[in-house]
C-alpha positions as CSV (number, residue, x, y, z in Angstrom):
1,M,131.3,-64.3,19.4
2,L,128.2,-62.9,17.8
3,V,128.5,-59.4,19.3
4,T,131.6,-58.7,17.9
5,R,130.2,-60.4,14.7
6,A,127.2,-58.1,14.8
7,A,129.2,-54.5,15.7
8,S,132.3,-55.4,12.9
9,S,129.1,-55.6,10.1
10,L,128.3,-52.1,11.1
11,V,131.1,-50.9,11.6
12,R,132.4,-52.7,7.6
13,Q,131.2,-50.6,4.5
14,R,129.3,-51.5,1.3
15,A,131.6,-52.2,-1.3
16,I,130.0,-48.5,-3.9
17,A,129.1,-49.8,-6.9
18,P,130.8,-49.1,-10.2
19,A,129.1,-44.9,-12.0
20,I,128.8,-47.8,-15.2
21,Q,126.9,-51.3,-15.2
22,H,129.1,-54.1,-16.5
23,R,127.1,-56.5,-19.5
24,S,127.9,-59.6,-18.3
25,A,129.1,-62.4,-21.6
26,S,126.3,-64.0,-22.3
27,T,124.5,-60.6,-23.7
28,T,125.0,-59.0,-26.5
29,S,124.4,-55.1,-27.5
30,H,122.2,-55.4,-30.5
31,D,118.7,-56.2,-30.0
32,D,117.0,-59.3,-30.8
33,H,114.6,-57.0,-33.8
34,H,117.8,-55.6,-35.2
35,D,117.6,-58.5,-38.1
36,H,114.5,-57.0,-39.3
37,H,114.4,-54.8,-41.4
38,H,111.9,-52.6,-42.2
39,H,108.7,-53.7,-44.5
40,E,107.2,-52.0,-46.9
41,D,103.0,-51.5,-47.0
42,T,101.8,-53.7,-49.6
43,T,97.7,-53.4,-48.8
44,V,96.1,-51.9,-51.4
45,Y,93.5,-49.2,-50.4
46,P,90.4,-48.3,-51.8
47,Q,90.8,-44.7,-53.7
48,E,89.5,-42.3,-51.1
49,R,87.1,-39.3,-53.4
50,F,83.5,-37.7,-52.8
51,F,81.8,-39.1,-55.5
52,S,81.0,-42.7,-53.0
53,P,77.3,-44.8,-52.9
54,F,77.1,-42.9,-49.3
55,W,77.2,-39.5,-51.3
56,G,75.0,-40.1,-54.5
57,R,72.5,-41.7,-51.7
58,M,73.4,-38.6,-49.8
59,L,72.4,-36.9,-52.7
60,I,69.5,-37.9,-53.6
61,I,68.1,-37.7,-50.3
62,A,68.3,-34.1,-50.4
63,A,67.1,-34.0,-53.2
64,L,64.2,-35.5,-52.6
65,G,63.6,-33.5,-48.9
66,G,63.7,-30.5,-50.9
67,A,61.2,-32.0,-53.8
68,A,58.8,-32.5,-50.8
69,I,59.1,-28.9,-49.2
70,K,58.3,-27.3,-52.0
71,Y,56.3,-30.0,-53.8
72,A,54.2,-30.6,-50.4
73,P,50.3,-28.5,-50.2
74,E,49.6,-25.5,-48.8
75,R,48.5,-25.3,-45.2
76,G,44.4,-24.9,-46.1
77,D,44.9,-27.8,-48.8
78,D,42.4,-30.7,-46.9
79,A,45.8,-33.5,-48.5
80,F,45.0,-36.9,-49.7
81,F,47.1,-38.9,-46.2
82,T,45.0,-35.9,-43.8
83,R,41.6,-37.1,-44.8
84,W,42.5,-40.7,-44.5
85,I,44.0,-40.1,-41.0
86,Q,40.8,-38.0,-40.5
87,M,39.0,-40.8,-41.6
88,Y,40.0,-43.1,-38.6
89,T,41.1,-40.8,-35.9
90,T,38.7,-40.1,-33.2
91,S,36.6,-36.8,-32.2
92,S,37.8,-34.9,-30.2
93,E,34.4,-34.2,-28.7
94,Q,34.2,-38.4,-28.5
95,W,36.9,-38.3,-26.8
96,I,35.2,-35.8,-24.1
97,D,32.3,-37.9,-24.1
98,M,34.9,-41.2,-23.4
99,N,36.6,-39.2,-20.9
100,A,33.5,-38.0,-18.6
101,Q,32.2,-40.9,-18.3
102,H,35.2,-43.0,-17.2
103,A,35.6,-40.3,-15.0
104,A,31.6,-40.9,-13.0
105,Q,32.7,-44.8,-13.3
106,S,35.6,-44.1,-11.5
107,K,34.0,-42.1,-9.3
108,E,31.5,-44.9,-8.2
109,V,34.4,-47.9,-7.6
110,A,35.3,-45.0,-5.1
111,E,32.5,-44.6,-3.5
112,R,32.0,-48.0,-3.3
113,T,34.9,-49.2,-1.9
114,V,35.3,-46.4,0.5
115,L,31.5,-48.3,1.9
116,F,32.7,-51.5,1.4
117,A,36.0,-50.6,3.6
118,S,34.7,-48.3,5.9
119,A,31.9,-50.5,7.3
120,S,32.0,-52.3,9.9
121,R,29.5,-55.1,11.8
122,P,27.1,-54.2,14.6
123,P,28.4,-54.2,18.2
124,V,27.6,-57.5,19.6
125,H,27.9,-57.7,23.6
126,R,28.4,-61.7,24.3
127,F,28.1,-62.7,27.9
128,R,29.9,-65.2,29.2
129,F,26.8,-67.2,31.4
130,P,23.7,-66.1,29.7
131,Q,21.4,-68.2,31.8
132,N,22.4,-66.0,34.4
133,M,20.3,-62.9,32.9
134,A,16.7,-65.1,34.7
135,G,18.7,-66.3,37.7
136,G,17.4,-63.4,40.2
137,S,14.1,-63.6,41.8
138,P,11.9,-60.9,40.8
139,F,10.7,-60.5,44.5
140,I,14.0,-58.4,45.2
141,N,14.0,-56.1,43.6
142,S,13.5,-52.6,44.4
143,V,10.6,-50.0,43.5
144,G,11.7,-48.4,40.1
145,S,14.8,-51.3,39.4
146,D,12.4,-53.6,37.6
147,V,13.5,-53.6,34.2
148,D,11.5,-55.1,31.5
149,M,13.6,-57.9,29.4
150,S,11.3,-59.5,28.1
151,D,12.6,-58.9,24.6
152,V,16.3,-59.4,25.1
153,V,17.6,-62.6,23.4
154,A,20.8,-64.2,24.4
155,K,23.6,-64.8,21.7
């Protein structure tokens, strides 16, 4: 029975969908927003003009800039602000002296750092049994092999 049902489903053709879809009875052809009429924009915008406060400020700034260029002191003149700035600045000779002093101090610090970094303790030979240095007989040594160990200190 299952085989026949599967075979019949293969043979059976699907119904061809109609070219024009029919609208169901619950919908209409009119959209919901159709009843709303176009409303006119009632917002009042300010009049656009060239002489707004922004452009007035720009005109004043441009006039001040032109006056500053026209009435600025010549390059050779010693203006008030130039004298005032020079009074509170450090001269170039003083900067050169301070930089040379700083370089010399930096060199000293670097030399000290290298000295301490490369320093090492003197080598110390530690014996496991220091009492063995005096443990041998002085009479068994052959001629010329006697070593003077009177100055040796065991640590």
